N, C-alpha and C positions, 0 to 999 in steps of 0.2 A: 054624404059620408057613408062609408060602409064599415060597420063595426067588425073588426077582426078579432078582438078579444075584450071581453067584459071583465070588470073587477080586477084591474091591475093595481097593485098596491104602490104607495108612494116611494118605497125603497127602489123598486124597479125603475120608476120614472126618473128619480133623482140620479140613479146610477147611469142610466142611459143618457140623460142630459149631460152629466159630468163627463162621461167618456167622450161624447161628441164635442163639448165645449173645450175640453183640454186638448183634444187632438187638433181642433181648429186653431187653438192658440199655441200650438207647437210644444205644449208641456208634456203631452203624451200619456202620463200616468195618472191614475186616480189618487185622491188623497190617501196617504198610507194608513190612516186610522179609520177609514170608511167602514170597515167591518164592525167597528165598535160604536158607530153613530146611533143615537137613540131614535129609532125609526118611528116611534109612536109619540114623540114629543115635538110638536111643530115649532115651539119657541126655541128649543135647543138646536133643532135642525137648522133654523134660520141663522143661528149663531155660527154653526159649523160651515154652512154654505158661504156666508159672508167672509169668514176667516180664510176660506180657500179660494176667494175670488170668483165665486159662483153666484148666480142670481138667487136671492132669497125672496120669500113672500109666497108666491103662488105655488111653487113646487112643494113646499111643506104644508100649504094651506088646504090641500085636498087629500082626503084619505083614500078615495076611490077614483079610479081613472078608467078610461076606455082607450084602447089602441085602435086607431081607425085609418082607413085609406081615404085620402082627401083629394078631390078633383077640382077642376076649374070653377064650377058653379059654387062649390063649398068655399073656395078662397074668396069669391066675390061676396060671400056672406060674412066675411071677417073684417075686423078693424085692425089697424096697425098703430105703432107708436106715434104719438102726436108730434114728436119732434122732427119727424122726417119731412113733413110738409106743414110747417107752422102756419096757423091761421086757416087751415083747410080742414075738410072733414077727415075722419080717420077711416071710414068705411071704404074698403077697396072698390066696391061697386060704384060709389060716387067719384072716387079718384080716377077710375077708368073713364067715366063719362066726362069728367073735367079735363081729360087729356094729360093728367099728371103722371100716369104710370109709364107710358111709352117713352118719355124722355128722361126718366129717372136714372141716376147712377149713384152708387154709394159715395160717401164723403171720405172714404179711406180704402186702402187696398184690402181685398178679401180673397180667401182661398176658394170660395164657392161661385163667385160671379161668372167668370169665363166658362167653367164647366156647365153651369145651368144655361147660360146664353147659347152655348154650343150644342145643347140638346142632351146633356148627361142626365141620367135618371137620378131622382132623389130617392135613395133607398132607405130602408128602415134603420140604418146606422146614423142617419142625420134627421131625426124626427123633429117636427114642429111641436111647440107646447102651446095648447089652447085652453082657454077658460070661457065660461059664458060672458057675454058682454054686459055692460052697464049702460044706463041711459045716455051718458055723454058720448058713447061709441055708436049710437043709433045711426042708421038702421041695421047695423051689423048684428048678427046672432052670436058671433064668437069674437074673442079678442086674441090675437097672436102674442103671447107672452115672450116667446123666443122664436125668432125667425122672420121678423118683418121684412128685412132686406131680401132674404131668400124668397119670400112670398112675392115681392115685387118682381124679382128676376124671373120667377116661375111664370107669373102672369105675362110679362113681356114676351117670353118665349112662346107660351101657349097661344097667346092672341096673335102674335106676329106670324106664326107658322100654322095657325088654325089647328093646333094639336088639342082638340076638344076632349080627347080621352087621356090626356096626360094626368098622372097621379103622383102623390107623395104620401108621406106617413106622418101621423101626429098622435100625441097623447092628449086627450081631452079631459080636463078636470070635471068630475061629475058630482061627487059628494064632498061638500066643504066640511072642514074640521073647525068647529066653533072655537076651539082653543087657540087657533092661529090668530095672531094680531092682524095679519093681512086680511083675513076673512072678517074678523070682528069689527074692523074699521070700515067695512063695505057692506052695509045691510042688504043691498041689492043682490049680493051673492049668497045670501043665507039659505035660500031654498035650493033643493036638489034639482038639477036640470038634466034631463036625459035626452039622448038623440032620438 
């Protein structure tokens, strides 16, 4: 991972995520009251995120983030949502070795699959959201909170076409906010993790 910017605040991460997520779901606009959101209150932020159909938990759970460029080897150090391959490891490196990645397809129509498979670049307007991994996600170093399917499509393309220099963009949670119920319920995430 190459750090592009240190000390990104959660407001910027949430706004970036919301903009991408709403564009992806064809809603297009940010929540109208977003300028008034309590950016220093993780509990209230979770309420606002959920109310607007956005992921709560990790986004408000970190007060400090890094914006990074992420490549093939970095993705192999990530874990994905355990519901994609039930009963299998979550770490992408293990899923590649087991042959699970090459034949994967999403269980629904997506706006990103064909462009990624066709070689489109993943630009900074569609960032991944990462946090440090926990023991159950071993041997992964990071967990992809948003973008598991895109990561699988990215790996399919990069490995099939030997595009070893292919990159994408991500926000990585660095400093947890202990007031967050998401962080408070996961002691493994309590210590600050840096790149």
